[in-house]
C-alpha positions in Angstrom: -19.2 16.5 24.4 -17.3 19.8 25.0 -15.9 21.6 22.0 -12.3 21.0 23.2 -12.7 17.3 23.4 -14.4 17.2 20.0 -11.6 19.3 18.5 -9.0 16.9 20.0 -10.8 13.9 18.6 -10.8 15.4 15.1 -7.1 16.3 15.4 -6.4 12.7 16.4 -8.4 11.3 13.5 -6.8 13.6 11.0 -3.4 12.6 12.3 -4.2 8.9 11.9 -5.6 9.5 8.4 -2.4 11.4 7.4 -0.3 8.4 8.6 -2.5 6.0 6.6 -2.2 8.2 3.6 1.6 8.4 3.9 1.8 4.6 4.1 -0.4 4.3 1.0 1.7 6.8 -0.8 4.9 4.9 0.1 3.3 1.6 -1.2 2.2 3.4 -4.4 5.7 4.7 -4.9 7.2 1.3 -4.3 4.9 -0.3 -6.7 5.6 2.3 -9.4 9.4 1.8 -8.9 8.9 -2.0 -9.1 6.9 -1.6 -12.4 9.5 0.7 -13.8 12.3 -1.7 -12.9 10.5 -4.7 -14.4 9.7 -2.8 -17.6 13.4 -1.8 -18.0 14.4 -5.5 -17.7 12.2 -6.5 -20.6 14.1 -7.7 -23.6 12.2 -7.6 -26.9 14.2 -10.5 -28.3 13.6 -12.7 -25.2 11.0 -15.5 -25.5 7.9 -14.9 -23.3 7.1 -17.6 -20.9 3.4 -17.4 -19.9 3.9 -19.6 -16.8 6.5 -17.2 -15.5 4.3 -14.2 -16.1 1.3 -15.9 -14.4 3.6 -16.8 -11.5 4.8 -13.2 -11.2 1.3 -11.9 -11.3 0.2 -14.3 -8.6 3.1 -13.1 -6.5 2.2 -9.5 -7.0 -1.4 -10.1 -6.1 -0.3 -12.0 -3.0 2.0 -9.1 -1.9 -0.8 -6.6 -2.6 -3.2 -8.7 -0.4 -0.7 -8.8 2.4 -0.1 -5.1 2.3 -3.8 -4.3 2.4 -4.5 -6.9 5.1 -1.7 -5.4 7.2 -3.3 -2.0 6.9 -6.8 -3.2 7.7 -5.7 -5.4 10.6 -3.9 -2.7 12.5 -5.5 -2.0 15.8 -6.8 1.6 16.3 -4.5 3.8 18.4 -5.8 6.2 21.0 -9.4 6.9 21.9 -10.7 7.3 18.4 
């Protein structure tokens, strides 16, 4: 493979990796904001309901799985 094609291939791969990294960073920021918002809503005098916490955790895991699946299921773009 000529050096020009190899360089173009690497540039394309780096570009795609940068986009993936940006998406991951956006998801991380969103999760951090969500955690902060949830922690601000905690009231120390409020009774803790274990079922509600388990439900919220299940929802969070489900959202995480959907996000990761969406990233992994994306079709490759270009020739890479």
